[in-house]
N, CA, C and O atoms as a GROMACS GRO file, in nm:
protein
   76
    1ALA      N    1  11.778   9.850  10.294
    1ALA     CA    2  11.713   9.720  10.269
    1ALA      C    3  11.574   9.742  10.206
    1ALA      O    4  11.512   9.846  10.229
    2PRO      N    5  11.527   9.646  10.128
    2PRO     CA    6  11.396   9.657  10.061
    2PRO      C    7  11.284   9.688  10.161
    2PRO      O    8  11.196   9.769  10.132
    3SER      N    9  11.288   9.624  10.277
    3SER     CA   10  11.182   9.646  10.376
    3SER      C   11  11.179   9.792  10.419
    3SER      O   12  11.072   9.852  10.430
    4SER      N   13  11.298   9.848  10.444
    4SER     CA   14  11.306   9.988  10.486
    4SER      C   15  11.250  10.079  10.378
    4SER      O   16  11.179  10.176  10.406
    5THR      N   17  11.284  10.046  10.252
    5THR     CA   18  11.236  10.127  10.140
    5THR      C   19  11.085  10.119  10.131
    5THR      O   20  11.018  10.220  10.107
    6ALA      N   21  11.030  10.000  10.151
    6ALA     CA   22  10.884   9.982  10.143
    6ALA      C   23  10.817  10.061  10.255
    6ALA      O   24  10.715  10.126  10.233
    7ASN      N   25  10.875  10.055  10.374
    7ASN     CA   26  10.817  10.127  10.487
    7ASN      C   27  10.818  10.277  10.461
    7ASN      O   28  10.722  10.347  10.490
    8PHE      N   29  10.930  10.326  10.406
    8PHE     CA   30  10.943  10.468  10.375
    8PHE      C   31  10.839  10.507  10.271
    8PHE      O   32  10.776  10.612  10.282
    9GLY      N   33  10.821  10.422  10.171
    9GLY     CA   34  10.724  10.448  10.065
    9GLY      C   35  10.583  10.455  10.122
    9GLY      O   36  10.505  10.543  10.085
   10SER      N   37  10.550  10.362  10.212
   10SER     CA   38  10.417  10.361  10.272
   10SER      C   39  10.393  10.488  10.352
   10SER      O   40  10.286  10.548  10.345
   11SER      N   41  10.495  10.529  10.428
   11SER     CA   42  10.483  10.650  10.509
   11SER      C   43  10.463  10.771  10.419
   11SER      O   44  10.378  10.856  10.445
   12LEU      N   45  10.543  10.778  10.311
   12LEU     CA   46  10.532  10.891  10.219
   12LEU      C   47  10.394  10.893  10.153
   12LEU      O   48  10.335  11.000  10.137
   13LEU      N   49  10.344  10.776  10.116
   13LEU     CA   50  10.212  10.768  10.054
   13LEU      C   51  10.105  10.814  10.152
   13LEU      O   52  10.012  10.885  10.114
   14ALA      N   53  10.118  10.774  10.278
   14ALA     CA   54  10.020  10.814  10.380
   14ALA      C   55  10.020  10.966  10.394
   14ALA      O   56   9.914  11.028  10.404
   15VAL      N   57  10.140  11.026  10.396
   15VAL     CA   58  10.151  11.172  10.408
   15VAL      C   59  10.085  11.239  10.288
   15VAL      O   60  10.016  11.339  10.303
   16ALA      N   61  10.107  11.182  10.169
   16ALA     CA   62  10.048  11.238  10.047
   16ALA      C   63   9.896  11.232  10.054
   16ALA      O   64   9.827  11.326  10.015
   17LEU      N   65   9.844  11.120  10.104
   17LEU     CA   66   9.699  11.104  10.115
   17LEU      C   67   9.642  11.203  10.216
   17LEU      O   68   9.533  11.257  10.198
   18LEU      N   69   9.718  11.226  10.325
   18LEU     CA   70   9.671  11.321  10.427
   18LEU      C   71   9.673  11.463  10.372
   18LEU      O   72   9.598  11.550  10.416
   19GLY      N   73   9.761  11.485  10.274
   19GLY     CA   74   9.767  11.614  10.207
   19GLY      C   75   9.805  11.727  10.299
   19GLY      O   76   9.814  11.842  10.256
   0.00000   0.00000   0.00000
């Protein structure tokens, strides 16, 4: 579902920012 994809994207972005 779009919501799940958005949540996954946010999590991945957070991980990328944490480096």
